[in-house]
N, C-alpha and C positions, 0 to 999 in steps of 0.2 A: 562784628568784630571777630576775627579769626586768630587763633593762636596756634602754632605749629610747635611740637616739642620733639626733639630727637632723643629717642629712647632705644636703648639696647634690646636685642632679643633676650638677653639674658634677665633683664628687669622685667621685660613682658612675661616671661615665664614664671618668675618669681611672684608676680601680681596674679597671675592666672591661678598658680598653686594656693595662694592665699584665698582667692575667691572661692575655689573649689573646697577647701577645708571649711569654710564659712558656710557653704551651701549644703554639705554632707549631713549634718543633722536634721536639716528641714526635709532632705530628700528621703531619708530613712523614716521619717514620721509618716510621709505619704504612702510609703511601701507598707508601714505596719497597718495603717488605717485601710489600704486595700485588702490586706491579707485578713483584717479583722471583718471585713464585710462578707467574706466568703465562709466565715466561721459556721460551724453546725453544732447545733445543741441537741441533746437528748432532754428528756423531760426533768430530770434532776438539775442538769447544768442551767436550763431555762429558768427554772424556779429560782436557782440562786441569782441570775443575771437580773430577773424582774423582781426579785425580793418578794416573792409569794410562795404559797404552798404548792407542792406537787398535786395535791387534791384538787385544787383551784384550777390548775392547767389541764389535769385530765377531765375536768367538767367541761372547760372550754372546747376540748378535743371531741367529746362525745356530742356536744352541741353544734360542732363545725364552725366554732366561732373565731377560731385562730388559725393562721396559715401553718399548715404542716405537711409532711409527706410521711406516707408509711411504706417501709422497705422491709419485705419479708417479715411483717409483723412488728417491726420496731418503728416507733415514732421519732422523726427528726424534724428540726426546725432550723431554717436558713436565718442567719442573724439579720441580714438586709430586710428581709420580709417582715420579721418581727418588729424591727424597728420602723418600718413604714406603718404596720398595724397599730404599734403603740402611739405614734403621731397622730394617726387617724382618731385614736380615742381619746387624745388628750383634750382638755377642756381649758380654754383661755378665758379668764374672767373679764367681764366687761369693765371698761373704766367707769367709775362712779364720778357724778357731778356734784359738787358741794355747792350749796348756795350760801351765800354770807347772809347772816340776818341782821 
């Protein structure tokens, strides 16, 4: 079945404008997430992000167990690398099988 509708260019422009308005929030969220991936932490901001002590982070740095960069003696952490490291260390519990008695 084929349906043809004759629509004026003005109506098409109005529809396009509405579609763009509906998509704007979704597009800005994507930009925010991309910007967030490039975020750089220092030790204090990373401890706040991970909700751990700076002492613990410094121990991980000394043991070379956490991804970091040293620039002129200053330690920095790239958020995308920290997120990957965090996921790698996440434990997913196995499903338990319960037997009926």
